[in-house]
N, C-alpha and C positions, 0 to 999 in steps of 0.2 A: 699258349698263355698270351694274355693281352701285353702289349708292349707300349710303354709310354716314355716321355722325355720331360724331365723337370729342368726348366731354365730359371736362373736367379741372378740378380745383380743387387749390390748393396754397397755401403761403405765398408771399407776393409776392416775386419776385426777377427779376433781369435774365436774359433768354435763353429764356424759356418759348416765346414765339411762334416765335422762330427755330428752336428745336429741333423744335417740332411740324411747322412748314412745311417745313424741310429733310428731315425723315423722309418726309413725304408726297411731296415732290418726288423724292427718291431712289427711291421705289417707283412712280413714274410716275402718281401720283395727281393729280387736278385739283380744287382747291378751289372749291366752287360758292357757299359761304356761310360767313362767319366772324364771330364776335362775341366780344368779351372785355371784362372789367371788373376793374379793380384797385381794391379798397375800401381807402382809407387808414385808415378807422376800425378795421376788423378785421384789416388786414394780409393779407387773403386775395385771391387772384387766381382768376378764373373764366373759362373759355373753352368755346366750342362751335364745332366746325368740321365742315361738311358737305363731303364730297368723293366723287368717283367714282374707281374703280380699273380698271386693265386686267383682262380676264377671267382672265388667267393667275394673278392674286394672289388667295388665298382670305382670308376673314375671320379664320380661325384663324391663318394665317401672319402677318397684320397684327398681331393681338393678341400673338402670341408675340414678334415682332420689336420691338414698341413697348415692351416691358418694359425693355429696356435704355436707352430714351430716358427713360422715366418715373422709373426708380429714383433716379437722381442728383438729380432735381428734387423728389422726394417727392410726385409726382402721385397724387392719388386720381382714377382715370380709368376710362373704359370706351369701347369702340367698339361702336356700336349699328348693327344692320342696319335701315335705314329701311323695308325691305319687310315686316318682321315686325310684325304688329299686336299691341298690348298686350292682354292678357286683363283684363277688367274685371268686377267683381261690383257691381251697383247695389243700394242698399238704400233703401226708401221706406216711409213710413207711410200717411197718408191724404190728403196733398196731392200730387197727381199731375202738376202741371204740369211740373216739371223731368223726371220720368221720361218723360212723353210727348214732351217736347221732344228728349230724348236718343235715344229710340227713333226718332223721325223722322229726326234727323241721321244716325243710325247706318244706318237703312234706305236713305237716298239717297246714302250714301257721304261725307257732309260731315264725319263724325267717324269716322275710320278705326280703330275698335277692334273687338274681339271681346267682346261681352257674353255672358259664360258663364253668368250666373245673375242672377236678381233675388231678393232677400230681402226680406220684409216681416213686420211683426208684425201685420198684418191681411190680409184676402183681397180688398180692394176692387179691386186691379189684376191679380188672377190671370188673368182671362180675356184682358185686353189683352196680357199678357206671353206667354201660352201661344200666343196668335194670331200672335205673332211668332216662334214656334218657339224660344223661350228657356226654359230651365228656371226654374220659379218655386217658391220655398220659403216657407212661412208658418211662422215661428218666434215664438211668443208669448213675451213678455218681461214678467216680473213681478219684484217685489222678491225673492221667494222663489227663482225659478228663474234669475236672471240669469246666474250663472256657467255653468250648464248650457246656457243659450241661447247665450251667446257662444262656448262650446266647439263647439256645432253650427255656428255661423256660421263659425268658423275651420276646421272640418273641410271645409266647402264651399269655403272659399277655397283650402285646400291641395289638395283633390281636383281642383278645376278648374284649378289652376296659375295663378290670378289674380295679377297683378302690382299691381293697384290696386283699392281700394274706394272707391266714390262714394256719399256720403250725400246722396241726392236728396230732401231733406226727410225724413230719417229721424229721428223725434222720440224717440229714446232716447239716453241718455248712455252712452258706451262706458266701460269700465273702464280703469284705468290700465294694467293688464297688456296689454290689447289694443292700446292706443294706443302703448305702447312697442314691442310686437312688430311692429307695422305702421307704425312711424315713418317719416314721409315717403311713406306709400303709402296714406293715407286723406284724401280731399278732401271737405270739407263745404261746403254752401252756407248761409250765414246770412242770414236775411231782415232785414238791417239794414246800414247803412254803418258797420261797426265802426271804433273802439270805442264809439261812442255808441249809446244805446238797446239795451243788451244785455239778455238774459233774455226773459221771457214777453211776448208781444204788443207788439213794438217799433213796429208801425205805429200802434197805439193811442197809445203814448207819443209818437210823432212828431206825431200829429194833435193831441194835447193841448197840445204845445209849439208848434204852429203853424209847423212847419218848411216850408221852401220847396223842399227837395231830399230825396228819399228814395232809398234804394239797397240794394245788396246786396254781400256779401263772400264770396269763396270762399277757403278757407284749409285748410292741413293741420291735421289733428286731433291734439291733444296732450292730456295729462292736465288741463291748465288749460282749462276750458270756455270756448269761443269766443275763445281767446287764442292759438291757433296761428299760425305764419307765414303771412302773407297772400299769396296768389298773384294775385288778380284782384279789382277792385271797379269799380262803376259807379253812376251816379245817374240820376234823371229828375226834372224840375221838376214841382211841384205848386203849387196855389193855394189861397187861403182858401175858394174856392167848392166845393172838393171835400171828399168825406166820407172818413171812415176806411176805408169799403168801397172807395172809388175808390182809395185808397192801396194797398189790398191787391191790386187788380186790376192797377194799374200795376207794383207791386213784383214781381208774379209774372213779368211779362215780363222785367224786369231780372234776376231771379234766374236764369231759364233761360239768358239770354244770358251772364251772368257765369260760370255753372257750365260751360257749354259751352267758353268760352274758356280757362278754367283747366285743364279736362281736355285741351283741344287743346295747350296749352303743355306740360303734364306728359308726355303720351304722345310728344311729339316731343323730349323730353329738353332742354327750354329753361328748366327751373326748377332753381335750385340753392339749397339751404338754406345761409343765412348767419347763424348764431346764431339770433336770434328773428325774423329777417327772411328774405326771399328775394331772389335775383337772378333776374329773368325776362328772358331775351333774346327780343325780338319776331322774328316771322318776317320775312324779307327781303321787299321789295316783290314782290308776286305769290306769295310764299312760301305764304300760306294756301291758295291755290288748288292749287298744286302738292302741298303736303302733304296736302291733303284727298283727292287722288286716290291718295296714298301706296300 
């Protein structure tokens, strides 16, 4: 049976869950997973509902009919076909651990996306990308050509129909214009447990401060450097006997895992922007495996 996910956000009010579940029941749909959150601070309500439909009902029909349910509630909504893989452009500079991890997860089906291009400002990973039969583009970025370089990047995004850009340790600051144009559709992995130790060489900062936990943060990119809404974070424990080089090695593993989890949540439409924060619905028990096979 076809499987879809309905995502919706609106002002908090009575009757939202009832209206959605009634609509699905009236159309012979079976709800397989449901999550909702009512934020008392922002007055916003968020929900995600996975469901199956009879073969006789098309996605277009569901979308057309749901308009009448959504309008009086003021829902910002969409019904997603869970069989459709999101198209992703990955950007990388000279640290390849996150890129290599994503390529591996993509190749074995653990991350059900279509990587339609890899863009870099260096050629270090051209061979490994091409060997995966993925188009590789090297776009050099300097202070003088930055607008032209970003225009080339956006041309690739638009030509490939990409829905998401992943900055897999891409060490260039994006312009305000690009951040605004792709708002909520650029995920960055930051090699620090934000908001502490921001900026250059956070592992050295952490080492000098004698921290006992290091971590990584995946967040949406905004015009404010490293301050976009956080999607996923994790840490690992370190000791006084380890060097800053050890911190880097351990941190790379955390970065790869955090980025993969953030992408996984995004492509399955489990992340909602909520002001400067996000609402992230976890996969149901066993959901990661079933979504992985998506």
